[in-house]
Each structure stands twice: as C-alpha cells, then as structure tokens.
C-alpha positions as CSV (number, residue, x, y, z in Angstrom):
1,M,28.3,-67.2,37.0
2,F,24.9,-66.9,38.6
3,R,25.9,-63.7,40.3
4,V,27.2,-62.3,37.1
5,L,23.8,-63.1,35.4
6,I,22.0,-61.4,38.2
7,T,24.2,-58.4,38.1
8,V,23.8,-58.1,34.3
9,G,20.0,-58.7,34.7
10,L,19.7,-56.0,37.3
11,T,21.8,-53.6,35.3
12,L,19.6,-54.1,32.3
13,I,16.5,-53.7,34.4
14,F,17.9,-50.5,35.9
15,A,18.9,-49.2,32.5
16,F,15.5,-50.0,31.1
17,V,13.7,-48.3,34.0
18,S,16.1,-45.3,33.9
19,M,15.4,-45.0,30.1
20,A,11.7,-45.3,30.7
21,V,11.8,-42.7,33.5
22,Y,13.9,-40.4,31.4
23,T,11.6,-40.8,28.4
24,T,8.5,-40.2,30.5
25,V,10.0,-37.2,32.3
26,G,11.4,-35.8,29.1
27,T,8.0,-36.1,27.3
28,H,6.3,-34.6,30.3
29,T,8.9,-31.8,30.5
30,R,8.5,-31.0,26.8
31,T,4.7,-31.0,27.2
32,E,4.9,-28.7,30.2
33,V,7.3,-26.3,28.4
34,E,5.0,-26.2,25.4
35,L,2.0,-25.4,27.6
36,Q,3.9,-22.7,29.5
37,L,5.1,-21.0,26.4
38,H,1.7,-21.1,24.8
39,E,0.2,-19.5,27.9
40,R,3.0,-16.9,28.0
41,L,2.3,-16.1,24.3
42,K,-1.4,-15.9,24.9
43,G,-0.9,-13.4,27.7
44,A,1.6,-11.3,25.8
45,H,-0.7,-11.4,22.7
46,Q,-3.6,-10.0,24.8
47,S,-1.5,-7.4,26.5
48,I,0.0,-6.1,23.2
49,T,-3.4,-5.9,21.6
50,H,-4.6,-3.7,24.5
51,L,-1.3,-1.8,24.6
52,Q,-1.6,-0.9,20.9
53,Q,-5.2,0.3,21.3
54,L,-4.1,2.5,24.2
55,S,-1.1,3.8,22.2
56,N,-3.3,4.7,19.3
57,S,-5.8,6.5,21.5
58,A,-3.1,8.3,23.4
59,T,-1.3,9.5,20.3
60,L,-4.6,10.8,18.9
61,A,-5.4,12.5,22.2
62,R,-2.0,14.2,22.2
63,A,-2.6,15.6,18.7
64,K,-6.0,16.9,19.9
65,E,-4.4,18.5,23.0
66,V,-2.0,20.4,20.9
67,A,-4.7,21.4,18.4
68,R,-6.7,23.0,21.2
69,D,-3.7,25.3,22.2
70,K,-5.2,28.8,22.1
71,N,-1.8,30.3,21.1
72,L,-1.6,27.9,18.1
73,V,-5.2,28.7,17.0
74,E,-4.4,32.4,17.2
75,S,-1.1,31.9,15.3
76,M,-2.8,30.0,12.5
77,R,-5.1,33.0,11.9
78,I,-2.1,35.2,11.0
79,E,-2.6,36.8,7.6
80,V,-0.2,35.3,5.1
81,E,0.9,37.4,2.1
82,G,4.1,36.6,0.2
83,E,7.2,35.0,1.6
84,E,7.4,37.4,4.5
85,G,4.0,36.4,5.7
86,Y,4.8,32.7,5.4
87,L,8.1,33.3,7.4
88,K,6.3,35.3,10.1
89,R,3.7,32.6,10.7
90,H,6.4,29.8,10.5
91,Q,8.5,31.5,13.3
92,V,5.5,31.9,15.6
93,V,4.2,28.4,15.1
94,L,7.7,26.8,15.3
95,N,8.1,28.3,18.8
96,I,4.8,26.7,19.9
97,V,5.9,23.4,18.4
98,N,9.2,23.5,20.3
99,K,7.3,24.4,23.5
100,W,5.2,21.2,23.1
101,K,8.2,19.1,22.2
102,G,9.8,20.2,25.4
103,E,6.6,19.6,27.4
104,L,6.3,16.0,26.1
105,T,10.0,15.4,26.7
106,R,9.7,16.5,30.3
107,R,6.7,14.3,30.8
108,S,8.6,11.3,29.4
109,Q,11.4,12.0,31.8
110,G,9.1,12.4,34.8
111,A,10.3,15.9,35.3
112,I,6.7,17.1,35.8
113,D,3.7,15.4,37.1
114,S,2.2,13.3,34.3
115,S,-0.1,11.3,36.5
116,S,-3.1,13.5,35.9
117,G,-5.0,10.6,34.4
118,R,-5.3,12.4,31.1
119,L,-5.1,10.0,28.2
120,E,-2.6,12.2,26.3
121,D,-0.2,11.9,29.2
122,W,0.0,8.1,28.9
123,Q,3.6,7.0,28.1
124,A,4.3,10.5,26.7
125,K,7.6,10.7,24.8
126,K,9.2,13.2,22.5
127,P,7.5,12.7,19.1
128,Y,9.5,11.4,16.1
129,F,7.3,13.4,13.7
130,F,5.6,16.7,14.7
131,N,4.2,18.9,12.0
132,I,1.7,21.7,11.7
133,I,0.0,22.2,8.3
134,D,-2.4,24.9,7.1
135,S,-5.8,24.4,5.6
136,N,-4.3,23.8,2.1
137,G,-2.0,21.0,3.4
138,L,1.1,23.2,3.3
139,L,3.8,22.8,5.9
140,V,3.8,25.6,8.5
141,A,6.4,24.2,10.9
142,D,8.3,21.0,11.4
143,M,9.8,20.0,14.7
144,N,12.8,18.4,13.0
145,N,13.7,21.1,10.6
146,A,13.6,24.8,11.8
147,R,14.1,26.0,8.2
148,S,11.4,23.8,6.6
149,F,8.1,25.5,5.7
150,A,6.1,26.2,2.6
151,K,7.1,29.7,1.3
152,T,4.4,29.9,-1.3
153,E,0.9,28.7,-1.8
154,S,2.1,26.5,-4.6
155,A,4.7,25.0,-2.2
156,K,7.2,24.5,-5.0
157,E,10.1,25.2,-2.7
158,Y,9.0,23.2,0.3
159,S,6.4,20.6,1.3
160,N,2.8,20.1,0.4
161,I,2.3,17.4,3.0
162,S,-1.2,16.6,1.9
163,K,0.1,15.5,-1.5
164,K,2.5,13.1,0.2
165,Y,-0.2,11.8,2.6
166,P,-3.6,12.4,0.9
167,I,-5.4,11.0,3.9
168,L,-4.7,14.4,5.6
169,N,-7.4,15.9,3.6
170,A,-9.9,14.2,5.9
171,A,-8.7,16.6,8.6
172,L,-8.9,19.7,6.4
173,G,-12.2,19.4,4.6
174,K,-15.7,20.5,5.4
175,D,-16.3,17.5,7.6
176,A,-12.8,17.7,9.2
177,E,-12.1,14.8,11.6
178,S,-9.4,13.6,13.9
179,F,-7.9,10.1,13.3
180,Y,-4.9,7.9,13.8
181,D,-3.1,6.1,11.1
182,V,0.1,4.2,10.2
183,W,2.5,5.6,7.6
184,Q,5.5,4.2,5.9
185,V,8.4,6.7,6.2
186,G,11.3,4.2,5.9
187,H,9.8,2.5,9.0
188,Q,6.4,2.2,10.5
189,L,5.1,5.4,12.0
190,L,1.9,5.7,14.2
191,V,0.4,9.2,13.7
192,G,-2.3,11.1,15.3
193,V,-4.0,13.9,13.2
194,S,-6.3,16.5,14.6
195,P,-7.8,19.6,12.8
196,I,-7.1,23.1,14.2
197,I,-10.6,24.6,14.3
198,E,-12.0,28.0,15.3
199,G,-15.7,28.2,15.2
200,D,-16.7,26.5,12.0
201,Q,-13.4,27.3,10.2
202,V,-10.6,24.8,9.7
203,L,-7.3,26.6,10.1
204,G,-5.0,23.6,9.6
205,A,-4.0,20.4,11.4
206,V,-1.6,18.9,13.9
207,V,0.3,15.7,13.0
208,I,2.1,13.9,15.7
209,G,3.9,10.6,15.0
210,Y,5.9,7.9,16.9
211,H,7.6,4.7,15.8
212,I,4.9,2.2,16.2
213,N,6.9,0.2,18.7
214,Q,8.4,3.3,20.4
215,S,5.9,3.5,23.3
216,S,6.3,1.5,26.4
217,E,9.4,-0.5,25.6
218,E,9.8,-1.2,29.3
219,Y,6.3,-2.7,29.4
220,K,7.0,-4.9,26.4
221,R,10.2,-6.2,27.9
222,S,8.2,-7.1,31.0
223,L,6.1,-9.5,28.9
224,L,9.1,-11.8,28.6
225,A,8.5,-12.0,24.9
226,D,10.0,-10.4,21.8
227,V,7.6,-7.9,20.1
228,G,7.7,-6.9,16.4
229,Y,5.5,-5.6,13.6
230,F,4.7,-6.5,10.0
231,F,3.6,-3.7,7.7
232,Q,2.5,-4.4,4.1
233,G,4.1,-7.8,4.3
234,K,7.5,-6.6,5.6
235,L,9.1,-6.8,9.0
236,Q,9.3,-3.4,10.6
237,G,11.5,-4.1,13.6
238,S,11.4,-5.9,16.8
239,S,12.5,-5.4,20.4
240,T,15.3,-8.0,20.7
241,L,15.8,-9.9,17.4
242,G,18.6,-7.7,16.1
243,K,20.5,-9.4,13.3
244,E,18.1,-12.3,13.2
245,E,15.4,-10.0,11.7
246,S,16.7,-10.6,8.2
247,V,16.2,-14.4,8.7
248,L,12.7,-13.9,10.1
249,E,11.8,-11.5,7.2
250,E,12.3,-14.4,4.7
251,S,9.4,-16.1,6.4
252,V,6.9,-13.2,6.6
253,S,4.7,-14.3,3.7
254,Q,4.5,-17.8,4.9
255,L,3.8,-16.7,8.5
256,L,0.9,-14.4,7.4
257,E,-0.6,-17.2,5.3
258,T,-0.4,-19.6,8.3
259,Y,-2.0,-16.8,10.5
260,K,-4.9,-16.5,8.1
261,R,-5.6,-20.2,8.3
262,T,-5.0,-20.7,12.0
263,P,-5.0,-17.3,13.7
264,Y,-4.7,-18.5,17.3
265,T,-2.1,-21.2,16.8
266,P,1.5,-20.5,17.7
267,I,4.0,-21.0,14.9
268,K,7.5,-22.4,15.2
269,V,10.2,-20.6,13.1
270,K,13.8,-21.8,12.8
271,L,16.4,-18.9,12.9
272,N,20.1,-19.2,12.8
273,D,20.8,-21.0,16.1
274,R,17.4,-21.2,17.8
275,T,13.8,-21.8,17.2
276,L,11.2,-19.3,18.1
277,L,7.5,-19.8,18.9
278,L,5.5,-16.9,17.5
279,R,1.9,-15.8,17.8
280,L,0.6,-13.2,15.4
281,G,-2.2,-10.6,15.7
282,E,-3.7,-7.8,13.6
283,V,-3.8,-4.1,14.6
284,S,-6.9,-2.4,13.1
285,G,-8.8,0.8,13.2
286,H,-6.3,3.0,11.2
287,K,-7.7,5.5,8.8
288,S,-6.0,4.4,5.6
289,S,-3.4,1.7,6.3
290,E,-4.3,-2.0,6.1
291,K,-2.5,-5.2,6.9
292,V,-0.7,-4.1,10.0
293,H,0.3,-7.1,12.0
294,F,2.3,-7.7,15.2
295,F,3.9,-10.7,16.6
296,V,5.0,-11.9,20.1
297,A,7.7,-14.5,20.2
298,V,9.5,-16.7,22.8
299,N,12.7,-18.7,22.5
300,W,11.4,-22.3,22.3
301,S,14.7,-24.1,21.8
302,D,16.6,-22.5,24.7
303,T,13.7,-22.8,27.1
304,L,13.3,-26.5,26.3
305,E,17.1,-27.1,26.6
306,N,17.2,-25.4,30.0
307,A,14.3,-27.5,31.2
308,M,15.6,-30.8,29.9
309,S,19.1,-30.1,31.4
310,I,17.5,-30.1,34.9
C-alpha cells in the first residue's frame, strides 16, 4: 500500500511538474513567436515603405525619360489638320510608343543591360498603361489600342483623357510639371506623368502606369509577409491572400480606424481558417489621390501552431 501511495504521489508530482513545464514553455514559446512576428512585420513595413517610394520615383523617372525622346518631341510638332492629320500623327507616335514598350519589356527580361544605375531602369517592366496625349489633353496614341486616338479636337469619337483625369492639366498648363499619382481604373494604378516640352512650349504629356503592386513581386515575397493595398477604403489586391481577400475586405473600415488610433501596433484578423497579424502603413506624396494604405501580414495561427508542436 505504501509503495502504491509513493507511486501515485510521484506520478502526481511528475504530472504537476510536466504541466508546469509545458505551461511555462508554452507561454514562453507564444511570447517568442509574438516577438518574432512583430519584428518581421516591422522589417517588412519599413522595406515596403522604402520600396513604394522607390517605385514612385522610378515610374516618374521612366515617364520623364520617354518625354525627352527627341523623336517623340519632333513627332508632337506635326501639324494637325482634320482627320488625316490626326491619323498621321497617331501612326508616328504609336511607333515610338511601341518602341519604348519593347525597350521596357527587354529590360524587365534582362535581355539588355539595365544595370546602368539610372533610376528609370529600376525594376523596369512592361507598363500596363502607356498613353501619349497632346496639349489639349486629347489621346494621341495608346499602347493597348492601336486604333484608339482622338480624331477631332472636340474628341467626340475618341478620348479626351484630361476630362477623365483632370489632374493631367497640371502637366499641360503654363506651369507644366511632372508628377506621380494613383488612379482607380478598376484596380489601383500607379502612374507617372511628364510633360513633353520644346523650349517654353508644352506639346503634350507622357502617361505611364503600373499596377501599384506590380513592381518587385520577387522582393515582396522575400519579405516572408503578404503585401496588399487599400485605396479609398477598399482592398485592391494582395500578393498571396487569394480567395480570403473577400473576408479581409469586410474588416477594412475597422482596420483603418484601428490604424488611426494605434498606427504602429500589429492587428490580429481572423479569416476563414487562420488568423493573420497585420501592420498598416500609409503611402503619401501622390498628386491627387488620398488615403492610399498598404499592409503587411504574417500567418499568426500557423506559425504559433508549428512552434507549439515542437
């Protein structure tokens, strides 16, 4: 009987000690996981902030590079009279646009040396949006539509781009300036705009645009965090969320309100089968757009489960 009591006592002591050790180690593991994820988010947040600034500058530099093309400047001086004049200018300018489209594509594929150190070469990719407009804001050539151009000065048949995007007038007026901006075109588009100038005359403008999260996908994946954007209070896509975007989108307003109160505190969000830890940031400096936010996110629940299983 005595031996049984001792055995039971030792078993209870062992169980108590085991539970205490498990609880202590579990608490320590949870704390360590939280700290590591917070540090990873902090690093990813800083990197994406710098990345976006660089992407903005590079997109603008690329528009400026095209606007300096001597052939483009000369082509924009073509006398335009009637539909034939508009067509002639369109064909010449479209050829130049296609040349630049091919150039940027070759750079993105590494087919030519793009390591010159020029800012416009950074992460060069084929643009999603590449238009040339004249000094009245009328479409001259569109990379995506070889038949699209303004046939008349009233532009009734085709596009008056400056009416759709009034901010373009800042690149066409007396004090013409280059700028970058974010536009809503069914998704979030980062654009660089640069006037085409000869002497003191503004001949038109170059507009180059990319999906805001198009540049450096490889770099973002190397952050070990999901990256996405909020524009005007709506989710505009992420790098890995996929179908779970719709679940996250339901929380956008709440996330932005929490960000305003505690901008540097990670936020936990429950999705379908996992919990994410997010950190938000704001992308600023655009010409007309406001409330452009980004987020970096890590999988909190899976990371903790893997750590606890060990």
